[in-house]
Phi, psi and omega in degrees: 000314180299319179297319177301315180294313183293317189269336183239307188289312179301312178299325180293319177294324177298328177291332178283313185195145172273002183264014180231144173232136180262148176229146176226111186248130173267129182278119184309137175077008181225176172259019185262149179232155175235119177261130183227154173242131176249108178264147179303321176197166177298325179298321177294318177299313180297318179298318181291316185277352177251006182289161180296332183271356186297319182300318177293320177299314181296319179300323177286336181280331184305318176298328176293322177293324176297318178295318177304314180297329177289326184275322187254157171238121186269135173267317181197154173241151180206159175249140181218169177234131179286124184265335179234137177233000000 
């Protein structure tokens, strides 16, 4: 999983935008991980995901997500906002 993120997912996100950093956190004492995206701002995220090239980027990303789903088992997904930086 770490290799998938390092070798495929991170480079693919860099092709989308230099305004995003990915994080992969292992939760101590568990077999659980938290994958996070750190965007410079919401405006940067919106610019990247509303760009003309986003649909093509996403189409290339889908096989990586399929591989991610093979490797990981999801308990829950959520959206959050960082309150402290």
